[in-house]
Each structure stands twice: as C-alpha cells, then as structure tokens.
DSSP file (Angstrom, degrees, kcal/mol; ACC not computed):
  #  RESIDUE AA STRUCTURE BP1 BP2  ACC     N-H-->O    O-->H-N    N-H-->O    O-->H-N    TCO  KAPPA ALPHA  PHI   PSI    X-CA   Y-CA   Z-CA
    1    1 A M              0   0    0      0, 0.0     2,-0.2     0, 0.0    76,-0.1   0.000 360.0 360.0 360.0 122.9  -20.4   -6.5   -0.5
    2    2 A S        -     0   0    0     74,-0.5    74,-0.1     1,-0.1     3,-0.0  -0.481 360.0-105.3 -80.3 150.4  -20.3   -4.4    2.6
    3    3 A I        -     0   0    0     -2,-0.2    -1,-0.1    72,-0.1    71,-0.1  -0.546  41.2-111.5 -73.4 134.3  -17.4   -2.1    3.4
    4    4 A P        -     0   0    0      0, 0.0    69,-0.1     0, 0.0    68,-0.1  -0.360  28.2-116.5 -67.8 146.5  -15.2   -3.5    6.1
    5    5 A N        -     0   0    0     67,-0.5    -3,-0.0    69,-0.1     0, 0.0  -0.498  35.5-104.2 -73.6 149.6  -15.1   -1.7    9.4
    6    6 A P        -     0   0    0      0, 0.0    -1,-0.1     0, 0.0     3,-0.1  -0.303  48.8 -84.3 -66.9 162.5  -11.7   -0.2   10.3
    7    7 A L        -     0   0    0      1,-0.1    62,-0.1    -3,-0.1     9,-0.0  -0.336  59.7 -87.5 -62.9 151.2   -9.7   -2.0   13.0
    8    8 A P    >   -     0   0    0      0, 0.0     3,-2.0     0, 0.0    -1,-0.1  -0.155  36.6-110.0 -58.5 156.5  -10.7   -1.2   16.5
    9    9 A E  T 3  S+     0   0    0      1,-0.3    -2,-0.1    -3,-0.1     0, 0.0   0.811 118.7  55.2 -58.2 -31.6   -9.0    1.8   18.2
   10   10 A D  T 3  S+     0   0    0      2,-0.0    -1,-0.3     0, 0.0     2,-0.2   0.400  79.9 121.0 -86.1   5.3   -7.1   -0.5   20.5
   11   11 A A    <   -     0   0    0     -3,-2.0     2,-0.1     1,-0.1    -4,-0.0  -0.469  56.8-138.9 -68.3 137.6   -5.6   -2.5   17.6
   12   12 A T     >  -     0   0    0     -2,-0.2     4,-1.7     1,-0.1     5,-0.1  -0.402  23.9-104.6 -90.4 170.5   -1.9   -2.4   17.6
   13   13 A G  H  > S+     0   0    0      1,-0.2     4,-2.3     2,-0.2     5,-0.2   0.862 123.9  54.6 -61.0 -35.4    0.5   -2.1   14.6
   14   14 A S  H  > S+     0   0    0      2,-0.2     4,-2.9     1,-0.2    -1,-0.2   0.854 102.5  56.6 -69.3 -32.3    1.2   -5.8   14.9
   15   15 A D  H  > S+     0   0    0      2,-0.2     4,-2.4     1,-0.2    -1,-0.2   0.928 109.2  46.7 -60.4 -43.7   -2.6   -6.5   14.7
   16   16 A R  H  X S+     0   0    0     -4,-1.7     4,-2.4     2,-0.2    -2,-0.2   0.930 113.9  46.9 -64.5 -45.8   -2.7   -4.6   11.4
   17   17 A L  H  X S+     0   0    0     -4,-2.3     4,-2.4     1,-0.2    -2,-0.2   0.894 111.6  51.8 -63.8 -39.4    0.4   -6.4   10.0
   18   18 A D  H  X S+     0   0    0     -4,-2.9     4,-2.3     2,-0.2    -1,-0.2   0.924 110.2  48.8 -61.5 -44.4   -0.9   -9.8   11.2
   19   19 A A  H  X S+     0   0    0     -4,-2.4     4,-2.7     1,-0.2     5,-0.2   0.909 110.6  50.6 -62.9 -42.6   -4.2   -9.1    9.4
   20   20 A V  H  X S+     0   0    0     -4,-2.4     4,-2.5     1,-0.2    -1,-0.2   0.916 110.0  50.2 -61.7 -43.5   -2.4   -8.1    6.2
   21   21 A A  H  X S+     0   0    0     -4,-2.4     4,-1.8     2,-0.2    -1,-0.2   0.912 112.9  46.2 -61.9 -42.8   -0.3  -11.3    6.3
   22   22 A I  H  X S+     0   0    0     -4,-2.3     4,-2.2     1,-0.2    -2,-0.2   0.926 113.8  47.5 -66.9 -44.8   -3.4  -13.5    6.7
   23   23 A L  H  X S+     0   0    0     -4,-2.7     4,-2.7     1,-0.2    -2,-0.2   0.873 108.9  54.7 -66.9 -35.6   -5.3  -11.7    4.0
   24   24 A A  H  X S+     0   0    0     -4,-2.5     4,-2.0    -5,-0.2    -1,-0.2   0.910 110.2  46.6 -62.8 -40.7   -2.4  -11.9    1.6
   25   25 A R  H  X S+     0   0    0     -4,-1.8     4,-2.2     2,-0.2    -2,-0.2   0.887 111.1  52.5 -66.9 -38.2   -2.2  -15.6    2.1
   26   26 A L  H  X S+     0   0    0     -4,-2.2     4,-2.7     2,-0.2     5,-0.2   0.915 107.2  52.2 -62.9 -44.0   -6.0  -15.9    1.6
   27   27 A V  H  X S+     0   0    0     -4,-2.7     4,-2.0     1,-0.2     5,-0.2   0.930 109.3  50.0 -57.9 -46.5   -5.8  -14.0   -1.7
   28   28 A K  H  X S+     0   0    0     -4,-2.0     4,-2.0     1,-0.2     5,-0.2   0.927 112.8  45.9 -59.8 -45.8   -3.1  -16.4   -3.0
   29   29 A R  H  X S+     0   0    0     -4,-2.2     4,-3.0     1,-0.2    -2,-0.2   0.934 113.0  48.2 -65.3 -45.7   -5.2  -19.4   -2.1
   30   30 A L  H  < S+     0   0    0     -4,-2.7    -1,-0.2     1,-0.2    -2,-0.2   0.822 113.7  48.7 -65.8 -30.0   -8.4  -18.1   -3.5
   31   31 A T  H  < S+     0   0    0     -4,-2.0    -1,-0.2    -5,-0.2    -2,-0.2   0.866 120.6  34.4 -74.9 -37.9   -6.7  -17.1   -6.7
   32   32 A V  H  < S+     0   0    0     -4,-2.0     2,-0.7    -5,-0.2    -2,-0.2   0.871 110.8  60.9 -88.4 -41.0   -4.9  -20.5   -7.2
   33   33 A E  S  < S-     0   0    0     -4,-3.0    -1,-0.2    -5,-0.2     4,-0.1  -0.814 126.4 -35.7-100.7 111.3   -7.4  -23.0   -5.9
   34   34 A R    >   +     0   0    0     -2,-0.7     3,-1.5     1,-0.1    49,-0.4   0.896  67.0 177.2  49.6  57.5  -10.7  -23.2   -7.6
   35   35 A P  T 3  S+     0   0    0      0, 0.0    49,-2.9     0, 0.0    50,-0.4   0.702  76.5  55.0 -65.7 -17.9  -11.1  -19.5   -8.4
   36   36 A T  T 3  S+     0   0    0     47,-0.2    -2,-0.1    46,-0.2     3,-0.1   0.522  86.8 100.4 -93.0  -4.8  -14.4  -20.1  -10.3
   37   37 A D  S <  S-     0   0    0     -3,-1.5    46,-2.5     1,-0.1    47,-0.3  -0.400  87.8 -88.6 -74.0 156.6  -16.1  -21.8   -7.3
   38   38 A P  B     -A   82   0A   0      0, 0.0     2,-0.4     0, 0.0    44,-0.3  -0.371  36.5-131.9 -64.9 143.0  -18.5  -19.9   -5.2
   39   39 A M        -     0   0    0     42,-3.3    42,-0.4    -3,-0.1     2,-0.3  -0.818  25.6-163.3 -93.8 137.0  -17.1  -18.1   -2.2
   40   40 A R     >  -     0   0    0     -2,-0.4     4,-1.6     1,-0.1     3,-0.4  -0.877  30.0-124.2-121.9 152.0  -18.9  -18.6    1.1
   41   41 A E  H  > S+     0   0    0     -2,-0.3     4,-2.0     1,-0.2     5,-0.2   0.869 113.2  58.0 -59.8 -38.0  -18.9  -16.8    4.4
   42   42 A S  H  > S+     0   0    0      1,-0.2     4,-2.6     2,-0.2    -1,-0.2   0.850 103.5  52.4 -64.0 -33.1  -17.9  -20.0    6.1
   43   43 A V  H  > S+     0   0    0     -3,-0.4     4,-2.8     2,-0.2     5,-0.3   0.897 105.9  54.6 -68.0 -40.2  -14.8  -20.2    4.0
   44   44 A R  H  X S+     0   0    0     -4,-1.6     4,-1.7     1,-0.2    -2,-0.2   0.937 114.0  40.9 -56.7 -48.3  -13.8  -16.7    4.9
   45   45 A H  H  X S+     0   0    0     -4,-2.0     4,-2.2     2,-0.2    -2,-0.2   0.921 115.1  50.7 -67.2 -45.3  -14.0  -17.6    8.6
   46   46 A T  H  X S+     0   0    0     -4,-2.6     4,-2.7     1,-0.2    -2,-0.2   0.923 112.5  44.6 -61.9 -46.7  -12.4  -21.0    8.3
   47   47 A L  H  X S+     0   0    0     -4,-2.8     4,-2.7     2,-0.2     5,-0.3   0.878 110.8  53.9 -70.1 -36.2   -9.4  -19.8    6.3
   48   48 A A  H  X S+     0   0    0     -4,-1.7     4,-2.0    -5,-0.3    -1,-0.2   0.933 113.6  43.5 -60.9 -44.3   -8.8  -16.8    8.6
   49   49 A L  H  X S+     0   0    0     -4,-2.2     4,-2.6     2,-0.2     5,-0.3   0.940 114.1  50.2 -64.8 -47.7   -8.7  -19.1   11.6
   50   50 A R  H  X S+     0   0    0     -4,-2.7     4,-2.2     1,-0.2    -2,-0.2   0.927 114.6  42.9 -58.5 -47.6   -6.6  -21.7    9.9
   51   51 A Y  H  X S+     0   0    0     -4,-2.7     4,-1.8     2,-0.2    -1,-0.2   0.862 113.3  51.9 -71.5 -35.0   -4.0  -19.1    8.7
   52   52 A A  H  X S+     0   0    0     -4,-2.0     4,-2.6    -5,-0.3     5,-0.3   0.932 113.9  43.4 -64.8 -44.8   -3.9  -17.3   12.1
   53   53 A E  H  X S+     0   0    0     -4,-2.6     4,-1.9     1,-0.2    -2,-0.2   0.855 112.2  53.0 -71.3 -34.0   -3.3  -20.5   14.0
   54   54 A A  H  < S+     0   0    0     -4,-2.2    -1,-0.2    -5,-0.3    -2,-0.2   0.872 117.7  38.3 -65.9 -35.2   -0.7  -21.8   11.5
   55   55 A R  H  < S+     0   0    0     -4,-1.8    -2,-0.2    -5,-0.2    -1,-0.2   0.862 132.9  20.4 -83.4 -37.8    1.2  -18.5   11.8
   56   56 A Y  H  < S-     0   0    0     -4,-2.6     7,-0.3    -5,-0.2     6,-0.2   0.411 113.9 -91.1-120.1  -0.5    0.8  -17.8   15.6
   57   57 A G    ><  -     0   0    0     -4,-1.9     3,-1.5    -5,-0.3     6,-0.2   0.181  47.1 -66.8 102.1 142.4   -0.1  -21.1   17.2
   58   58 A Y  T 3  S-     0   0    0      1,-0.3    -8,-0.0    -5,-0.1    -5,-0.0  -0.416 115.8  -1.6 -63.7 127.0   -3.2  -23.0   18.1
   59   59 A G  T 3  S+     0   0    0      1,-0.2    -1,-0.3    -2,-0.2     2,-0.1   0.569  93.7 143.5  73.4  10.4   -5.3  -21.3   20.8
   60   60 A T    <>  -     0   0    0     -3,-1.5     4,-2.0     1,-0.1    -1,-0.2  -0.484  59.2-124.6 -83.2 155.5   -2.9  -18.4   21.3
   61   61 A A  H  > S+     0   0    0      1,-0.2     4,-2.5     2,-0.2     5,-0.2   0.881 112.3  54.1 -63.3 -38.0   -4.1  -14.8   22.1
   62   62 A R  H  > S+     0   0    0      1,-0.2     4,-2.7     2,-0.2    -1,-0.2   0.900 106.7  50.9 -65.9 -39.1   -2.1  -13.5   19.1
   63   63 A A  H  > S+     0   0    0     -7,-0.3     4,-2.6    -6,-0.2    -1,-0.2   0.913 110.8  49.3 -62.5 -41.8   -3.8  -16.0   16.8
   64   64 A A  H  X S+     0   0    0     -4,-2.0     4,-2.2     2,-0.2    -2,-0.2   0.918 113.2  46.2 -64.1 -43.4   -7.2  -14.9   18.1
   65   65 A R  H  X S+     0   0    0     -4,-2.5     4,-2.6     2,-0.2    -2,-0.2   0.911 113.4  49.6 -64.5 -42.0   -6.4  -11.2   17.6
   66   66 A A  H  X S+     0   0    0     -4,-2.7     4,-2.5     2,-0.2    -2,-0.2   0.910 110.4  50.2 -64.3 -42.5   -5.0  -11.8   14.2
   67   67 A E  H  X S+     0   0    0     -4,-2.6     4,-2.5     2,-0.2    -1,-0.2   0.940 113.0  46.0 -60.3 -47.6   -8.0  -13.8   13.1
   68   68 A Q  H  X S+     0   0    0     -4,-2.2     4,-2.0     1,-0.2    -2,-0.2   0.896 112.1  50.8 -64.6 -40.4  -10.4  -11.0   14.3
   69   69 A A  H  X S+     0   0    0     -4,-2.6     4,-1.8     2,-0.2    -1,-0.2   0.914 111.7  47.9 -63.4 -42.2   -8.3   -8.3   12.7
   70   70 A A  H  X S+     0   0    0     -4,-2.5     4,-2.2     1,-0.2    -2,-0.2   0.918 112.1  48.7 -64.3 -43.5   -8.3  -10.2    9.4
   71   71 A L  H  < S+     0   0    0     -4,-2.5    -1,-0.2     1,-0.2    -2,-0.2   0.828 108.5  54.9 -67.0 -30.6  -12.1  -10.7    9.6
   72   72 A T  H  < S+     0   0    0     -4,-2.0   -67,-0.5    -5,-0.2    -1,-0.2   0.898 113.5  40.6 -67.5 -40.3  -12.6   -7.1   10.4
   73   73 A L  H  < S+     0   0    0     -4,-1.8    -2,-0.2    -5,-0.1    -1,-0.2   0.817 101.3  80.0 -77.8 -30.9  -10.7   -6.0    7.2
   74   74 A A  S  < S-     0   0    0     -4,-2.2   -69,-0.1    -5,-0.2    16,-0.1  -0.667  87.4-120.1 -83.0 121.3  -12.2   -8.7    4.9
   75   75 A P        -     0   0    0      0, 0.0   -72,-0.1     0, 0.0    -2,-0.1  -0.244  30.0-106.9 -59.4 145.2  -15.7   -7.7    3.7
   76   76 A R        -     0   0    0    -74,-0.1     2,-0.8    -4,-0.1   -74,-0.5  -0.338  30.5-111.9 -66.1 153.7  -18.5  -10.1    4.6
   77   77 A I        +     0   0    0      1,-0.1   -36,-0.2   -76,-0.1    -1,-0.1  -0.815  51.4 154.8 -89.2 108.8  -19.9  -12.3    1.8
   78   78 A D        +     0   0    0     -2,-0.8     2,-0.3   -38,-0.1    -1,-0.1   0.218  59.6  30.6-123.6  14.1  -23.4  -11.0    1.3
   79   79 A R  S    S-     0   0    0      2,-0.0     2,-0.3     0, 0.0    -1,-0.0  -0.958  99.3 -69.9-157.0 170.4  -24.0  -12.0   -2.4
   80   80 A E        +     0   0    0     -2,-0.3     2,-0.3   -42,-0.1   -40,-0.1  -0.535  64.8 151.9 -70.0 129.3  -23.1  -14.7   -4.9
   81   81 A I        -     0   0    0    -42,-0.4   -42,-3.3    -2,-0.3     2,-0.1  -0.986  40.4-116.3-155.8 150.2  -19.4  -14.2   -5.8
   82   82 A T  B  >  -A   38   0A   0     -2,-0.3     4,-2.2   -44,-0.3     5,-0.2  -0.467  29.5-113.1 -87.3 165.4  -16.6  -16.5   -6.9
   83   83 A R  H  > S+     0   0    0    -46,-2.5     4,-2.0   -49,-0.4   -47,-0.2   0.889 118.8  51.9 -62.5 -39.5  -13.4  -17.1   -4.9
   84   84 A G  H  > S+     0   0    0    -49,-2.9     4,-1.7   -47,-0.3    -1,-0.2   0.900 108.7  49.5 -65.0 -41.5  -11.4  -15.3   -7.6
   85   85 A E  H  > S+     0   0    0    -50,-0.4     4,-1.8     1,-0.2    -1,-0.2   0.902 110.7  50.4 -63.8 -40.2  -13.7  -12.3   -7.5
   86   86 A Y  H  X S+     0   0    0     -4,-2.2     4,-2.6     1,-0.2    -1,-0.2   0.877 105.5  56.8 -66.1 -36.2  -13.4  -12.2   -3.7
   87   87 A A  H  X S+     0   0    0     -4,-2.0     4,-2.1     1,-0.2    -1,-0.2   0.891 105.7  51.3 -60.6 -38.9   -9.6  -12.4   -4.0
   88   88 A L  H  X S+     0   0    0     -4,-1.7     4,-1.8     2,-0.2    -1,-0.2   0.900 109.4  49.9 -64.4 -40.5   -9.7   -9.2   -6.2
   89   89 A I  H  X S+     0   0    0     -4,-1.8     4,-2.1     1,-0.2    -2,-0.2   0.924 110.8  49.3 -63.3 -44.1  -11.8   -7.4   -3.5
   90   90 A L  H  X S+     0   0    0     -4,-2.6     4,-2.8     1,-0.2    -1,-0.2   0.867 106.3  57.0 -63.8 -35.4   -9.3   -8.5   -0.9
   91   91 A T  H  X S+     0   0    0     -4,-2.1     4,-2.0     2,-0.2    -1,-0.2   0.915 107.5  48.0 -61.1 -42.3   -6.5   -7.2   -3.0
   92   92 A R  H  X S+     0   0    0     -4,-1.8     4,-1.5     2,-0.2    -2,-0.2   0.897 110.5  51.8 -64.1 -40.6   -8.1   -3.8   -3.1
   93   93 A V  H  X S+     0   0    0     -4,-2.1     4,-1.1     1,-0.2     3,-0.4   0.937 109.8  49.4 -60.1 -46.2   -8.6   -3.9    0.6
   94   94 A L  H  X S+     0   0    0     -4,-2.8     4,-2.3     1,-0.2     3,-0.5   0.871 106.0  56.2 -63.0 -37.4   -4.9   -4.7    1.1
   95   95 A E  H  < S+     0   0    0     -4,-2.0    -1,-0.2     1,-0.2    -2,-0.2   0.850 108.6  48.7 -62.8 -33.1   -3.9   -1.8   -1.2
   96   96 A G  H  < S+     0   0    0     -4,-1.5    -1,-0.2    -3,-0.4    -2,-0.2   0.699 114.0  45.6 -78.4 -19.6   -5.8    0.5    1.1
   97   97 A V  H  <        0   0    0     -4,-1.1    -2,-0.2    -3,-0.5    -1,-0.2   0.821 360.0 360.0 -92.5 -35.7   -4.3   -0.8    4.3
   98   98 A R     <        0   0    0     -4,-2.3    -1,-0.2    -5,-0.1    -2,-0.1   0.489 360.0 360.0 -68.5 360.0   -0.6   -1.0    3.3
C-alpha cells in the first residue's frame, strides 16, 4: 500500500475537511457492508465520487475538489486486501489528518 501524497499546496481548509468527511463515510461503509470482500481500486474511485456528489451536488466544482482531495489522502490499492482491512488503513489516515 503506497503512502498517500499530502494535499496540494493550494488545497484549502475546506478541501481537507471535505476529504475527511468523505473518507469517514467510506470507512463506515467498508466496515459495515461486506468487510471480507476484496477491495478494488475501482471501488475507491467510485465511492469517493458518489459521496462527494451526494454531499456537494452533481457536477459541482466543490464535489470535484472534494473527490480529488479524498483520493489524494486515500492510499491506492496496490495489493490484495479486504474492504475491512482498507477501512482500518483509512482510519489511520484520518487519525493523522485530524
């Protein structure tokens, strides 16, 4: 699992808060729904987009920024891992950001 890059220098405080909110929701879902199933990179992208658009509106600039900020903080999936294991990794990421 690669270490996430920090948010870009031009990221605002709201970008960071938006990313934290999205990742917290992602952790909850991965923990509750099929935690023993494999986690896939496509799921990481899909859920970040879904939660950003649900929170900030379809096609809005804020949703796009929030999605990118969340994906920047969330490590890429580069090995076999379960959804529950990935939720634990995201929890550690969130502890370091808050």
